[in-house]
C-alpha positions as protocol buffer text, in pm:
chain_id: "A"
residue {
  index: 1
  type: LEU
  ca { x: 48 y: 788 z: -33 }
}
residue {
  index: 2
  type: SER
  ca { x: -225 y: 524 z: -18 }
}
residue {
  index: 3
  type: ARG
  ca { x: -353 y: 659 z: -351 }
}
residue {
  index: 4
  type: PHE
  ca { x: -19 y: 574 z: -514 }
}
residue {
  index: 5
  type: LEU
  ca { x: 125 y: 237 z: -611 }
}
residue {
  index: 6
  type: VAL
  ca { x: 488 y: 270 z: -506 }
}
residue {
  index: 7
  type: ALA
  ca { x: 778 y: 42 z: -591 }
}
residue {
  index: 8
  type: ALA
  ca { x: 1144 y: 82 z: -500 }
}
residue {
  index: 9
  type: PRO
  ca { x: 1328 y: -226 z: -629 }
}
residue {
  index: 10
  type: GLN
  ca { x: 1686 y: -293 z: -534 }
}
residue {
  index: 11
  type: SER
  ca { x: 1939 y: -132 z: -765 }
}
residue {
  index: 12
  type: THR
  ca { x: 2097 y: -357 z: -1025 }
}
residue {
  index: 13
  type: ILE
  ca { x: 2402 y: -133 z: -1066 }
}
residue {
  index: 14
  type: GLY
  ca { x: 2707 y: -356 z: -1082 }
}
residue {
  index: 15
  type: ARG
  ca { x: 2514 y: -646 z: -1233 }
}
residue {
  index: 16
  type: ARG
  ca { x: 2389 y: -493 z: -1560 }
}
residue {
  index: 17
  type: PHE
  ca { x: 2622 y: -686 z: -1787 }
}
residue {
  index: 18
  type: TRP
  ca { x: 2573 y: -676 z: -2161 }
}
residue {
  index: 19
  type: LYS
  ca { x: 2380 y: -947 z: -2336 }
}
residue {
  index: 20
  type: GLU
  ca { x: 2247 y: -952 z: -2687 }
}
residue {
  index: 21
  type: PRO
  ca { x: 1870 y: -895 z: -2710 }
}
residue {
  index: 22
  type: SER
  ca { x: 1674 y: -1188 z: -2844 }
}
residue {
  index: 23
  type: GLU
  ca { x: 1468 y: -1168 z: -3160 }
}
residue {
  index: 24
  type: GLU
  ca { x: 1162 y: -1267 z: -2957 }
}
residue {
  index: 25
  type: SER
  ca { x: 1196 y: -969 z: -2721 }
}
residue {
  index: 26
  type: GLY
  ca { x: 1232 y: -728 z: -3013 }
}
residue {
  index: 27
  type: ALA
  ca { x: 924 y: -871 z: -3182 }
}
residue {
  index: 28
  type: ALA
  ca { x: 727 y: -851 z: -2857 }
}
residue {
  index: 29
  type: LEU
  ca { x: 822 y: -486 z: -2808 }
}
residue {
  index: 30
  type: ASN
  ca { x: 720 y: -404 z: -3166 }
}
residue {
  index: 31
  type: ARG
  ca { x: 380 y: -569 z: -3111 }
}
residue {
  index: 32
  type: TYR
  ca { x: 335 y: -374 z: -2789 }
}
residue {
  index: 33
  type: TRP
  ca { x: 421 y: -35 z: -2938 }
}
residue {
  index: 34
  type: SER
  ca { x: 204 y: -101 z: -3243 }
}
residue {
  index: 35
  type: HIS
  ca { x: -92 y: -192 z: -3022 }
}
residue {
  index: 36
  type: MET
  ca { x: -38 y: 112 z: -2796 }
}
residue {
  index: 37
  type: SER
  ca { x: -18 y: 341 z: -3100 }
}
residue {
  index: 38
  type: ARG
  ca { x: -356 y: 216 z: -3224 }
}
residue {
  index: 39
  type: ILE
  ca { x: -510 y: 286 z: -2882 }
}
residue {
  index: 40
  type: LEU
  ca { x: -358 y: 635 z: -2854 }
}
residue {
  index: 41
  type: GLU
  ca { x: -478 y: 727 z: -3204 }
}
residue {
  index: 42
  type: CYS
  ca { x: -840 y: 656 z: -3113 }
}
residue {
  index: 43
  type: GLN
  ca { x: -1069 y: 956 z: -3067 }
}
residue {
  index: 44
  type: ALA
  ca { x: -1132 y: 1036 z: -2701 }
}
residue {
  index: 45
  type: PRO
  ca { x: -1503 y: 1052 z: -2597 }
}
residue {
  index: 46
  type: MET
  ca { x: -1574 y: 1425 z: -2569 }
}
residue {
  index: 47
  type: ALA
  ca { x: -1882 y: 1600 z: -2435 }
}
residue {
  index: 48
  type: VAL
  ca { x: -2105 y: 1746 z: -2704 }
}
residue {
  index: 49
  type: GLY
  ca { x: -1994 y: 2094 z: -2799 }
}
residue {
  index: 50
  type: LYS
  ca { x: -1689 y: 2078 z: -2569 }
}
residue {
  index: 51
  type: LEU
  ca { x: -1319 y: 2068 z: -2656 }
}
residue {
  index: 52
  type: ASN
  ca { x: -1176 y: 1983 z: -2317 }
}
residue {
  index: 53
  type: GLU
  ca { x: -1442 y: 1778 z: -2135 }
}
residue {
  index: 54
  type: LEU
  ca { x: -1431 y: 1399 z: -2150 }
}
residue {
  index: 55
  type: THR
  ca { x: -1736 y: 1176 z: -2112 }
}
residue {
  index: 56
  type: PRO
  ca { x: -1592 y: 833 z: -2037 }
}
residue {
  index: 57
  type: ARG
  ca { x: -1838 y: 546 z: -2055 }
}
residue {
  index: 58
  type: SER
  ca { x: -1905 y: 304 z: -1770 }
}
residue {
  index: 59
  type: LEU
  ca { x: -1710 y: -19 z: -1759 }
}
residue {
  index: 60
  type: PRO
  ca { x: -1891 y: -251 z: -1518 }
}
residue {
  index: 61
  type: LEU
  ca { x: -1765 y: -575 z: -1372 }
}
residue {
  index: 62
  type: ALA
  ca { x: -1904 y: -897 z: -1516 }
}
residue {
  index: 63
  type: ALA
  ca { x: -2081 y: -1109 z: -1254 }
}
residue {
  index: 64
  type: PRO
  ca { x: -1785 y: -1350 z: -1202 }
}
residue {
  index: 65
  type: ALA
  ca { x: -1545 y: -1053 z: -1180 }
}
residue {
  index: 66
  type: ARG
  ca { x: -1768 y: -884 z: -921 }
}
residue {
  index: 67
  type: SER
  ca { x: -1775 y: -1203 z: -716 }
}
residue {
  index: 68
  type: LEU
  ca { x: -1395 y: -1220 z: -732 }
}
residue {
  index: 69
  type: SER
  ca { x: -1358 y: -855 z: -627 }
}
residue {
  index: 70
  type: ILE
  ca { x: -1584 y: -912 z: -323 }
}
residue {
  index: 71
  type: GLN
  ca { x: -1375 y: -1213 z: -218 }
}
residue {
  index: 72
  type: PHE
  ca { x: -1062 y: -1003 z: -250 }
}
residue {
  index: 73
  type: MET
  ca { x: -1215 y: -714 z: -54 }
}
residue {
  index: 74
  type: ASP
  ca { x: -1313 y: -947 z: 233 }
}
residue {
  index: 75
  type: HIS
  ca { x: -966 y: -1107 z: 227 }
}
residue {
  index: 76
  type: ILE
  ca { x: -798 y: -765 z: 254 }
}
residue {
  index: 77
  type: GLU
  ca { x: -1037 y: -660 z: 531 }
}
residue {
  index: 78
  type: ARG
  ca { x: -928 y: -957 z: 741 }
}
residue {
  index: 79
  type: MET
  ca { x: -561 y: -889 z: 670 }
}
residue {
  index: 80
  type: ALA
  ca { x: -591 y: -519 z: 759 }
}
residue {
  index: 81
  type: GLY
  ca { x: -749 y: -579 z: 1099 }
}
residue {
  index: 82
  type: GLN
  ca { x: -568 y: -565 z: 1431 }
}
residue {
  index: 83
  type: GLY
  ca { x: -282 y: -813 z: 1428 }
}
residue {
  index: 84
  type: GLY
  ca { x: -329 y: -882 z: 1058 }
}
residue {
  index: 85
  type: GLU
  ca { x: -45 y: -894 z: 808 }
}
residue {
  index: 86
  type: MET
  ca { x: -152 y: -566 z: 646 }
}
residue {
  index: 87
  type: GLU
  ca { x: -227 y: -373 z: 964 }
}
residue {
  index: 88
  type: ALA
  ca { x: 90 y: -165 z: 912 }
}
residue {
  index: 89
  type: ILE
  ca { x: -29 y: -43 z: 570 }
}
residue {
  index: 90
  type: GLY
  ca { x: -394 y: 11 z: 659 }
}
residue {
  index: 91
  type: GLY
  ca { x: -428 y: 320 z: 439 }
}
residue {
  index: 92
  type: LEU
  ca { x: -326 y: 133 z: 125 }
}
residue {
  index: 93
  type: ALA
  ca { x: -515 y: -179 z: 228 }
}
residue {
  index: 94
  type: ASN
  ca { x: -837 y: 24 z: 250 }
}
residue {
  index: 95
  type: LYS
  ca { x: -798 y: 126 z: -115 }
}
residue {
  index: 96
  type: LEU
  ca { x: -647 y: -195 z: -249 }
}
residue {
  index: 97
  type: MET
  ca { x: -969 y: -329 z: -399 }
}
residue {
  index: 98
  type: GLU
  ca { x: -1021 y: 2 z: -581 }
}
residue {
  index: 99
  type: HIS
  ca { x: -665 y: -16 z: -713 }
}
residue {
  index: 100
  type: ALA
  ca { x: -718 y: -375 z: -827 }
}
residue {
  index: 101
  type: THR
  ca { x: -1040 y: -281 z: -1010 }
}
residue {
  index: 102
  type: ARG
  ca { x: -878 y: 14 z: -1189 }
}
residue {
  index: 103
  type: LEU
  ca { x: -587 y: -205 z: -1293 }
}
residue {
  index: 104
  type: ALA
  ca { x: -831 y: -466 z: -1418 }
}
residue {
  index: 105
  type: GLY
  ca { x: -1008 y: -199 z: -1622 }
}
residue {
  index: 106
  type: VAL
  ca { x: -683 y: -81 z: -1780 }
}
residue {
  index: 107
  type: LEU
  ca { x: -586 y: -437 z: -1871 }
}
residue {
  index: 108
  type: CYS
  ca { x: -934 y: -502 z: -2009 }
}
residue {
  index: 109
  type: LEU
  ca { x: -928 y: -198 z: -2238 }
}
residue {
  index: 110
  type: PHE
  ca { x: -573 y: -267 z: -2344 }
}
residue {
  index: 111
  type: ASP
  ca { x: -689 y: -607 z: -2471 }
}
residue {
  index: 112
  type: ASN
  ca { x: -1010 y: -472 z: -2624 }
}
residue {
  index: 113
  type: LEU
  ca { x: -1086 y: -100 z: -2631 }
}
residue {
  index: 114
  type: ASP
  ca { x: -1450 y: -177 z: -2714 }
}
residue {
  index: 115
  type: ALA
  ca { x: -1502 y: -417 z: -2422 }
}
residue {
  index: 116
  type: GLY
  ca { x: -1838 y: -381 z: -2251 }
}
residue {
  index: 117
  type: GLU
  ca { x: -1740 y: -521 z: -1911 }
}
residue {
  index: 118
  type: ILE
  ca { x: -1440 y: -635 z: -1706 }
}
residue {
  index: 119
  type: SER
  ca { x: -1394 y: -1012 z: -1715 }
}
residue {
  index: 120
  type: SER
  ca { x: -1294 y: -1232 z: -1421 }
}
residue {
  index: 121
  type: GLU
  ca { x: -959 y: -1298 z: -1593 }
}
residue {
  index: 122
  type: HIS
  ca { x: -880 y: -926 z: -1600 }
}
residue {
  index: 123
  type: MET
  ca { x: -1004 y: -887 z: -1242 }
}
residue {
  index: 124
  type: ALA
  ca { x: -772 y: -1169 z: -1130 }
}
residue {
  index: 125
  type: ALA
  ca { x: -481 y: -1000 z: -1307 }
}
residue {
  index: 126
  type: GLY
  ca { x: -562 y: -666 z: -1144 }
}
residue {
  index: 127
  type: ILE
  ca { x: -573 y: -834 z: -803 }
}
residue {
  index: 128
  type: GLU
  ca { x: -235 y: -998 z: -861 }
}
residue {
  index: 129
  type: ILE
  ca { x: -74 y: -666 z: -951 }
}
residue {
  index: 130
  type: ALA
  ca { x: -237 y: -493 z: -652 }
}
residue {
  index: 131
  type: GLN
  ca { x: -103 y: -764 z: -421 }
}
residue {
  index: 132
  type: HIS
  ca { x: 246 y: -706 z: -561 }
}
residue {
  index: 133
  type: TYR
  ca { x: 224 y: -339 z: -460 }
}
residue {
  index: 134
  type: ALA
  ca { x: 88 y: -434 z: -118 }
}
residue {
  index: 135
  type: ALA
  ca { x: 387 y: -662 z: -64 }
}
residue {
  index: 136
  type: GLU
  ca { x: 618 y: -383 z: -178 }
}
residue {
  index: 137
  type: ALA
  ca { x: 452 y: -137 z: 63 }
}
residue {
  index: 138
  type: LEU
  ca { x: 503 y: -381 z: 351 }
}
residue {
  index: 139
  type: ARG
  ca { x: 868 y: -433 z: 256 }
}
residue {
  index: 140
  type: LEU
  ca { x: 934 y: -60 z: 241 }
}
residue {
  index: 141
  type: HIS
  ca { x: 749 y: 0 z: 566 }
}
residue {
  index: 142
  type: PHE
  ca { x: 947 y: -254 z: 764 }
}
residue {
  index: 143
  type: SER
  ca { x: 1281 y: -175 z: 597 }
}
residue {
  index: 144
  type: GLY
  ca { x: 1254 y: 171 z: 751 }
}
residue {
  index: 145
  type: MET
  ca { x: 1246 y: 9 z: 1094 }
}
residue {
  index: 146
  type: VAL
  ca { x: 1573 y: -181 z: 1055 }
}
residue {
  index: 147
  type: ASP
  ca { x: 1856 y: -81 z: 1290 }
}
residue {
  index: 148
  type: PRO
  ca { x: 2108 y: 126 z: 1086 }
}
residue {
  index: 149
  type: LYS
  ca { x: 2390 y: -104 z: 1202 }
}
residue {
  index: 150
  type: ILE
  ca { x: 2199 y: -407 z: 1073 }
}
residue {
  index: 151
  type: ARG
  ca { x: 2140 y: -232 z: 742 }
}
residue {
  index: 152
  type: VAL
  ca { x: 2513 y: -158 z: 702 }
}
residue {
  index: 153
  type: ALA
  ca { x: 2595 y: -522 z: 783 }
}
residue {
  index: 154
  type: MET
  ca { x: 2339 y: -634 z: 521 }
}
residue {
  index: 155
  type: ASP
  ca { x: 2497 y: -401 z: 264 }
}
residue {
  index: 156
  type: ALA
  ca { x: 2839 y: -548 z: 341 }
}
residue {
  index: 157
  type: LEU
  ca { x: 2712 y: -906 z: 317 }
}
residue {
  index: 158
  type: ASN
  ca { x: 2536 y: -840 z: -13 }
}
residue {
  index: 159
  type: TRP
  ca { x: 2853 y: -684 z: -152 }
}
residue {
  index: 160
  type: MET
  ca { x: 3065 y: -980 z: -38 }
}
residue {
  index: 161
  type: LYS
  ca { x: 2829 y: -1229 z: -199 }
}
residue {
  index: 162
  type: THR
  ca { x: 2778 y: -1046 z: -529 }
}
residue {
  index: 163
  type: VAL
  ca { x: 3098 y: -845 z: -593 }
}
residue {
  index: 164
  type: TRP
  ca { x: 3388 y: -978 z: -385 }
}
residue {
  index: 165
  type: PRO
  ca { x: 3554 y: -1261 z: -582 }
}
residue {
  index: 166
  type: GLY
  ca { x: 3690 y: -1478 z: -303 }
}
residue {
  index: 167
  type: LYS
  ca { x: 3575 y: -1679 z: -2 }
}
residue {
  index: 168
  type: TYR
  ca { x: 3804 y: -1496 z: 240 }
}
residue {
  index: 169
  type: ILE
  ca { x: 3821 y: -1128 z: 328 }
}
residue {
  index: 170
  type: SER
  ca { x: 3991 y: -889 z: 570 }
}
residue {
  index: 171
  type: ILE
  ca { x: 3863 y: -567 z: 724 }
}
residue {
  index: 172
  type: SER
  ca { x: 4116 y: -376 z: 511 }
}
residue {
  index: 173
  type: ASP
  ca { x: 3971 y: -525 z: 192 }
}
residue {
  index: 174
  type: LEU
  ca { x: 3620 y: -451 z: 311 }
}
residue {
  index: 175
  type: CYS
  ca { x: 3709 y: -92 z: 394 }
}
residue {
  index: 176
  type: GLN
  ca { x: 3906 y: -20 z: 77 }
}
residue {
  index: 177
  type: ARG
  ca { x: 3679 y: -190 z: -175 }
}
residue {
  index: 178
  type: GLY
  ca { x: 3344 y: -243 z: -5 }
}
residue {
  index: 179
  type: PRO
  ca { x: 3023 y: -35 z: -20 }
}
residue {
  index: 180
  type: ASN
  ca { x: 3036 y: 329 z: 88 }
}
residue {
  index: 181
  type: SER
  ca { x: 2824 y: 265 z: 396 }
}
residue {
  index: 182
  type: ILE
  ca { x: 3097 y: 45 z: 544 }
}
residue {
  index: 183
  type: ARG
  ca { x: 3361 y: 318 z: 526 }
}
residue {
  index: 184
  type: VAL
  ca { x: 3213 y: 529 z: 804 }
}
residue {
  index: 185
  type: GLN
  ca { x: 3430 y: 526 z: 1116 }
}
residue {
  index: 186
  type: GLY
  ca { x: 3341 y: 226 z: 1331 }
}
residue {
  index: 187
  type: ALA
  ca { x: 3090 y: 85 z: 1081 }
}
residue {
  index: 188
  type: ARG
  ca { x: 3314 y: -193 z: 948 }
}
residue {
  index: 189
  type: LYS
  ca { x: 3397 y: -338 z: 1288 }
}
residue {
  index: 190
  type: SER
  ca { x: 3031 y: -327 z: 1389 }
}
residue {
  index: 191
  type: ALA
  ca { x: 2927 y: -492 z: 1063 }
}
residue {
  index: 192
  type: VAL
  ca { x: 3187 y: -767 z: 1095 }
}
residue {
  index: 193
  type: SER
  ca { x: 3079 y: -832 z: 1454 }
}
residue {
  index: 194
  type: ILE
  ca { x: 2712 y: -857 z: 1353 }
}
residue {
  index: 195
  type: LEU
  ca { x: 2791 y: -1089 z: 1063 }
}
residue {
  index: 196
  type: GLU
  ca { x: 3001 y: -1306 z: 1295 }
}
residue {
  index: 197
  type: ASP
  ca { x: 2715 y: -1326 z: 1545 }
}
residue {
  index: 198
  type: HIS
  ca { x: 2481 y: -1437 z: 1266 }
}
residue {
  index: 199
  type: ARG
  ca { x: 2740 y: -1685 z: 1133 }
}
residue {
  index: 200
  type: TRP
  ca { x: 2786 y: -1519 z: 795 }
}
residue {
  index: 201
  type: LEU
  ca { x: 3153 y: -1462 z: 875 }
}
residue {
  index: 202
  type: GLN
  ca { x: 3393 y: -1691 z: 1059 }
}
residue {
  index: 203
  type: LYS
  ca { x: 3738 y: -1574 z: 1167 }
}
residue {
  index: 204
  type: THR
  ca { x: 4023 y: -1795 z: 1052 }
}
residue {
  index: 205
  type: ASP
  ca { x: 4289 y: -1925 z: 1289 }
}
residue {
  index: 206
  type: SER
  ca { x: 4572 y: -1757 z: 1099 }
}
residue {
  index: 207
  type: GLY
  ca { x: 4638 y: -1489 z: 839 }
}
residue {
  index: 208
  type: MET
  ca { x: 4675 y: -1553 z: 469 }
}
residue {
  index: 209
  type: LYS
  ca { x: 4752 y: -1388 z: 141 }
}
residue {
  index: 210
  type: ILE
  ca { x: 4453 y: -1227 z: -25 }
}
residue {
  index: 211
  type: GLY
  ca { x: 4529 y: -1101 z: -372 }
}
residue {
  index: 212
  type: ASP
  ca { x: 4872 y: -941 z: -361 }
}
residue {
  index: 213
  type: ASN
  ca { x: 4867 y: -866 z: 12 }
}
residue {
  index: 214
  type: TYR
  ca { x: 4918 y: -1069 z: 328 }
}
residue {
  index: 215
  type: ARG
  ca { x: 4636 y: -1011 z: 577 }
}
residue {
  index: 216
  type: ARG
  ca { x: 4679 y: -1096 z: 942 }
}
residue {
  index: 217
  type: ASP
  ca { x: 4310 y: -1096 z: 1038 }
}
residue {
  index: 218
  type: VAL
  ca { x: 4094 y: -1285 z: 789 }
}
residue {
  index: 219
  type: TRP
  ca { x: 3733 y: -1400 z: 786 }
}
residue {
  index: 220
  type: GLN
  ca { x: 3575 y: -1675 z: 580 }
}
residue {
  index: 221
  type: ILE
  ca { x: 3251 y: -1581 z: 405 }
}
residue {
  index: 222
  type: MET
  ca { x: 3006 y: -1857 z: 491 }
}
residue {
  index: 223
  type: GLU
  ca { x: 2744 y: -1997 z: 254 }
}
residue {
  index: 224
  type: GLY
  ca { x: 2383 y: -1919 z: 346 }
}
């Protein structure tokens, strides 16, 4: 997996509301597709007398770009060592400078297919993208270590803050309308208890009407 740049962003389902596209975004997309078409229409460098053998040319780093890549490599080496922030993703960290350089090369040729070397600006951009994937790898690594009960409580809290319309909620509302993970037997009580312990929920002194129904046990959703 260290040879892949993996991303798994949070789903936006439930928040993908319609909005009219701007003229600027349409123009930008047209420029992008036009530029990509010109690149894809270029003749690939083929070996003499061959129909299926490419002979790609070298694309070296300019001196400032090479200096930047060495700084990045040393930075990653420190981070990947014992106790470092990237120790948990050592496999990817070992290849991160290579990833950054390939990304820089792609960006360089996208800007100018006839470029003779990778500039420091493209190298910096490649490093920034590589660091994004490193951060994503760390997030995915540690998310797999979260206690399942904590994850269910986090799902419930996210739902309450993004979907539920009010500041007060009952377990019945959470069970009937909340995320699927909360509907497993015992999950809702555990989630409510965890959120109470972390002061995201606070039980009210008395019941109240929520929507069309009177609820005896009600919690206030606290602001973070």
